[in-house]
C-alpha positions in Angstrom: 148.3 215.8 173.1 148.7 212.4 175.0 152.1 210.5 174.4 151.7 207.7 171.5 151.9 204.9 174.1 148.9 205.8 175.9 146.9 205.3 172.8 148.6 202.4 171.3 147.2 199.0 170.2 150.4 196.8 170.3 151.4 193.7 168.1 153.8 191.5 169.6 156.2 189.3 167.5 158.9 186.8 168.3 161.0 187.0 165.1 163.4 184.1 165.4 160.1 182.0 165.8 157.8 183.7 163.2 160.4 183.6 160.5 161.5 180.0 161.0 165.1 180.9 161.6 167.4 177.9 162.6 167.4 177.1 166.4 171.2 177.5 166.5 173.2 180.4 165.1 175.8 178.8 163.0 175.3 181.4 160.0 178.4 182.9 158.3 176.5 185.4 156.5 173.2 187.3 156.9 169.9 185.7 155.9 167.4 187.5 154.0 164.1 187.1 156.3 163.1 190.5 156.7 161.4 190.5 153.1 158.9 188.0 154.8 158.6 190.1 158.0 157.7 193.1 155.8 154.4 191.2 154.7 153.1 191.6 158.2 153.1 195.3 158.3 149.8 195.7 156.2 148.5 192.9 158.4 149.1 194.9 161.6 147.6 197.9 160.0 144.7 196.1 158.9 144.2 195.1 162.5 144.3 198.6 163.6 147.7 198.0 165.5 149.6 201.1 166.2 152.8 199.9 167.7 154.9 196.7 167.4 156.9 195.2 170.2 159.5 192.9 168.4 162.1 190.9 170.0 164.7 189.5 170.8 166.5 190.9 167.6 170.1 191.1 168.2 172.9 188.6 167.5 172.6 185.5 169.9 173.7 181.9 169.7 170.4 180.3 170.2 166.9 181.7 171.4 167.8 185.4 171.4 168.4 186.3 174.9 171.9 185.0 174.9 173.2 187.9 173.5 176.6 188.0 171.4 176.5 191.4 170.1 173.9 194.2 171.2 174.7 196.3 168.1 174.2 193.6 165.2 171.0 192.2 164.0 170.8 188.5 164.6 172.3 187.3 161.1 169.7 184.5 161.1 167.0 187.4 160.4 169.1 189.9 158.3 171.2 192.9 158.5 171.1 196.2 160.3 170.1 197.9 157.0 167.3 195.4 156.7 166.0 196.3 160.0 166.3 200.0 159.5 164.2 199.7 156.4 161.7 197.6 158.4 161.4 200.5 160.9 161.0 203.0 158.3 158.1 201.2 156.6 156.5 200.7 160.0 156.7 204.2 160.8 155.4 205.1 157.3 152.3 203.0 158.1 151.7 204.6 161.5 153.3 202.0 163.5 155.9 202.6 166.4 158.6 200.2 167.1 159.7 198.7 170.4 162.7 196.3 170.7 164.0 194.0 173.5 166.5 195.3 175.9 168.2 192.2 177.2 170.5 194.0 179.9 170.5 191.5 182.8 172.8 188.8 181.2 174.6 188.1 178.1 175.3 184.9 176.2 178.8 183.4 176.6 180.0 184.3 173.2 179.7 188.2 174.1 182.9 189.9 173.8 183.4 190.7 177.4 182.8 187.2 178.5 185.2 185.7 176.0 187.9 188.0 177.1 187.3 187.2 180.7 187.5 183.3 179.8 190.9 184.0 178.0 192.6 186.3 180.5 190.8 185.8 183.8 192.3 188.4 186.4 194.1 190.3 183.6 191.0 190.9 181.7 189.6 194.5 181.5 186.1 193.1 181.7 186.6 191.1 185.0 184.2 193.7 186.7 181.6 193.6 183.9 179.8 190.4 185.5 178.3 189.7 188.9 179.9 187.5 191.4 183.2 186.7 189.5 185.3 184.4 191.5 188.6 183.0 190.4 188.6 180.6 193.4 186.2 178.1 191.9 185.1 176.9 188.4 181.5 177.2 186.8 179.4 174.1 186.2 180.1 174.6 182.4 183.9 174.1 182.9 185.1 177.8 183.2 188.2 178.4 185.4 186.2 180.9 187.3 182.7 181.2 188.9 180.2 183.9 188.3 176.4 184.7 188.9 174.0 183.3 186.3 170.5 184.2 185.6 168.2 181.7 187.5 171.2 179.1 187.5 171.5 179.0 183.7 175.4 179.4 183.3 174.9 179.8 179.6 173.5 183.4 180.8 175.9 185.1 183.0 174.7 188.1 184.7 176.0 191.7 183.8 177.1 193.8 186.8 174.8 196.9 186.4 176.7 198.6 189.1 179.8 199.0 187.0 180.1 202.4 185.4 181.8 200.8 182.3 178.8 198.4 181.8 176.3 201.2 182.2 177.9 203.3 179.6 178.1 200.5 177.3 174.4 199.8 177.5 173.6 203.5 177.4 175.6 204.0 174.3 173.9 200.9 172.9 170.4 202.2 173.4 171.7 205.4 171.8 173.0 203.4 168.9 169.6 201.8 168.4 167.9 205.2 168.3 170.5 206.7 165.9 170.7 203.9 163.6 167.2 202.4 163.7 165.0 205.1 164.8 163.1 202.8 167.6 160.5 204.3 169.7 161.0 202.5 172.9 162.4 199.3 174.8 160.9 196.5 176.6 163.3 195.7 179.5 163.9 191.7 179.8 163.8 190.7 183.4 163.1 194.1 184.9 162.1 192.6 188.0 165.5 191.6 188.9 167.2 194.7 187.3 168.8 197.4 189.7 166.5 200.2 190.4 169.3 202.9 190.2 170.1 201.5 186.7 166.6 201.8 185.4 166.2 205.4 186.7 169.5 206.4 185.2 168.3 204.7 182.1 165.1 206.9 182.0 167.2 210.1 182.3 169.5 209.0 179.6 166.9 208.1 177.1 164.5 210.8 177.7 166.5 213.2 175.7 167.2 210.9 172.8 163.6 211.0 171.3 160.4 212.7 172.3 158.2 210.2 174.3 160.7 207.5 174.1 159.0 204.5 176.1 160.6 202.1 178.6 158.5 199.1 179.6 159.7 196.4 181.9 158.9 192.6 182.0 157.8 192.2 185.7 155.9 189.1 186.8 155.3 189.5 190.4 155.4 192.5 192.9 153.8 196.0 193.4 154.0 197.5 189.8 154.1 200.9 190.9 157.7 200.2 192.2 158.8 200.0 188.6 156.2 201.8 186.7 156.5 205.4 187.9 157.8 209.1 187.1 161.4 208.4 188.0 161.8 204.8 186.3 159.7 203.0 183.7 156.6 204.2 182.0 155.1 200.7 182.0 155.2 197.1 183.1 153.7 193.8 182.0 150.5 193.4 183.8 150.7 189.6 184.6 148.1 189.7 187.5 145.5 190.8 184.9 146.8 188.2 182.3 146.1 185.4 184.8 142.5 187.0 185.7 141.5 187.0 182.1 141.5 183.2 181.7 140.7 182.0 185.1 137.9 184.6 185.6 136.3 182.9 182.5 137.2 179.4 183.3 135.6 179.8 186.9 132.8 182.0 185.8 134.1 184.4 188.3 134.3 188.0 187.0 134.7 189.3 190.5 138.5 188.1 190.1 139.0 190.2 187.1 137.1 193.3 188.9 139.0 192.9 191.9 142.4 192.9 190.1 141.4 196.1 188.1 140.4 197.8 191.4 143.6 196.7 193.1 145.7 198.2 190.3 143.6 201.3 189.6 146.1 203.9 190.5 148.5 202.7 187.8 146.4 200.5 185.7 146.0 202.9 182.6 149.9 202.6 182.0 150.3 198.9 182.4 151.1 196.6 179.2 148.1 194.3 179.1 148.0 191.0 177.2 146.2 187.7 177.2 149.4 185.7 175.9 152.9 186.1 174.9 156.0 184.2 173.8 156.5 182.9 177.4 152.8 181.9 178.3 150.5 179.3 176.8 148.1 180.6 174.0 144.9 182.1 175.2 143.0 179.7 173.1 144.7 176.9 175.0 144.1 178.3 178.4 140.3 179.1 178.2 138.0 175.9 178.7 135.3 177.4 176.4 136.7 178.7 173.0 133.6 181.2 172.9 135.2 183.0 175.8 137.8 184.3 173.6 135.3 186.9 172.6 134.6 188.6 176.0 138.2 188.0 177.0 139.4 190.3 174.2 136.8 192.8 174.9 138.0 193.2 178.2 141.7 193.4 177.0 140.7 196.4 174.8 138.4 198.4 177.1 139.8 197.9 180.6 142.5 200.3 181.8 145.9 199.4 180.2 147.9 199.4 176.8 146.5 196.3 175.0 148.9 193.9 173.0 148.0 191.1 170.7 150.7 188.2 170.3 151.2 187.1 166.8 148.9 184.3 165.8 146.4 184.7 168.5 144.2 186.8 166.5 143.4 183.7 164.5 142.8 181.6 167.8 145.8 179.3 167.3 146.7 177.1 170.1 149.9 176.3 171.9 151.0 174.9 175.3 154.7 175.0 176.4 156.4 171.9 177.7 158.5 171.3 180.9 161.7 172.0 178.6 160.7 174.1 175.5 158.6 177.1 174.5 159.0 176.4 170.8 155.4 175.6 170.3 154.6 179.0 171.6 156.7 180.7 168.9 155.7 179.1 165.6 156.7 180.0 162.0 153.4 181.4 160.4 152.6 182.5 157.0 150.3 185.8 157.2 149.0 185.2 153.7 148.0 181.6 154.6 146.4 182.6 157.8 144.4 185.4 156.2 143.2 183.3 153.3 141.0 181.7 155.9 137.9 183.5 157.5 138.0 184.0 161.1 135.4 185.5 163.1 137.8 186.1 166.2 140.2 188.3 163.7 137.2 190.2 162.7 136.5 190.8 166.5 139.7 191.9 167.4 140.1 194.2 164.5 136.8 195.9 165.3 137.9 196.2 169.1 141.4 197.6 168.2 139.6 200.1 165.9 137.3 201.0 168.9 140.2 201.5 171.1 142.3 203.5 168.6 139.2 206.0 167.9 138.0 206.5 171.3 140.1 208.8 173.6 138.1 207.5 176.6 140.1 204.3 176.4 143.5 206.1 176.4 143.8 206.5 180.2 140.1 207.5 180.9 139.0 206.9 184.5 137.4 203.6 185.2 134.3 203.0 187.1 132.7 199.6 187.9 129.0 199.5 187.2 127.6 196.1 187.5 129.3 192.9 188.8 128.0 189.3 189.0 129.9 186.0 188.6 128.9 185.9 184.8 128.3 189.5 183.8 130.4 192.6 184.2 130.0 196.3 183.2 132.1 199.3 183.6 132.6 202.6 182.0 135.7 204.8 180.9 135.2 208.6 181.1 136.3 211.1 178.5 135.9 214.8 178.4 132.3 215.0 177.6 131.6 211.4 176.8 131.9 207.9 178.3 132.5 204.3 176.8 130.4 201.5 178.6 131.7 198.0 178.3 129.6 195.2 179.2 130.5 191.4 179.0 128.8 188.0 179.5 130.5 184.8 180.1 127.3 182.7 180.3 126.0 180.2 177.6 122.6 182.0 177.7 121.7 185.6 176.8 121.8 188.0 179.7 119.3 190.9 179.9 120.8 193.6 182.2 119.8 197.1 183.4 123.0 199.2 184.0 123.3 202.3 185.9 124.8 205.1 184.0 126.7 207.7 186.1 126.6 210.3 183.3 124.0 212.7 181.9 123.2 211.4 178.5 119.9 210.4 176.7 120.9 207.6 174.5 123.9 205.3 173.6 125.4 203.9 170.4 126.4 200.3 170.2 130.0 200.6 168.9 130.1 196.8 168.1 126.9 196.7 166.2 127.0 199.8 163.8 123.6 198.7 162.1 121.8 199.0 165.4 120.1 202.1 166.2 120.7 204.3 169.4 119.5 202.8 172.5 117.6 205.3 175.0 118.4 205.7 178.6 115.6 205.6 181.0 116.0 206.9 184.5 119.7 206.8 184.2 119.8 203.3 183.4 120.7 201.5 180.2 118.8 198.1 179.4 120.7 195.8 177.2 120.4 192.1 176.3 124.0 190.6 175.8 124.5 187.7 173.6 125.8 184.3 175.0 129.6 184.7 175.7 129.8 188.1 174.1 129.3 191.8 174.9 128.4 195.3 173.8 130.5 198.4 173.9 128.4 201.7 173.9 129.5 205.4 173.6 127.6 208.0 175.3 127.7 211.5 174.7 126.9 214.3 177.3 123.3 216.0 177.0 
């Protein structure tokens, strides 16, 4: 039996934005926004999603990544008990839950930093932060200096070489598993985290829960340095994310295919996406809205663990400004969105169902079959079966003859259940793809 994450279809929620929480945390008592969040569970299930990445969740001052308390659900959202009930409801609906682990830095209101400000050299937490220097002051008026994430001094960097810091964070993860029953962690800023810390995190979390999953945010670099048997199970596939939109905007499927080949050794384990809480919506990135259909087909059929960012299943748009990501993280009503018919939502629902039900897409070997600037076909192998995916980014239909490296007599179009089987002739599949669309075929050996 494969681990759950190899078969998963993820849904990604940024809860402070989705639920319309205040931008600044001045709350004295916990809000009650989890009731609204509960309404999204049936939606995720209807979309055929089997896992949720939700975060940031824990008490912070502003955007969620300036953590005040790693063991308290942000009071703008609700209480620890509220989240515990939410996870239980997700599990009862067949949805695993992964949360943000923001371990590179804290906010300035975190207990260790407040103590450091008050007691300076006498603080027992003086070694909890990187680069602490009592010989100069920070730009924010502190009587000491310290290393900050990308120069943002409201985000002081934790010292992950400190045994006390590591134990605190490992105990925090155990707390999350014990209290909330989470299934994994997405590590924020994994590209700058200490490798030994991540290796130790893998060792410490593996016994906590079967198939506990560690995924890291990595934008640039050789992904295999992070995603391997010693460290993380997966990292974010930003390379493919970029190729998804530029390969369509430029009518250049060679870019996408090259990316897949380059990452072939680790591609099946990578977390794949077309947009997220830090990136412009895919509907704002593609020049032709019709390209959303082949884009999502590739997301669900190429190697990787596919993820949908909340709202993008309805094709909503959003572009970040130079100073703010807020437009990427809007408050939405699932009832209002679902009340409007949307062909893209239906398409994504069908693709997620295909991915969920076909083991070839859960780590199956990839093979490129046909490649031009505007058409692309490939297959994924199962035990005695094969999934063939073909896409077209042209405004005109495309008639293709695709070589099939498999002993089969006919193919079934999984995207059109009303169509009859398509015969293979001389080891080739002849198909006409719709404009800016595609087809997915299932072939059985024999």
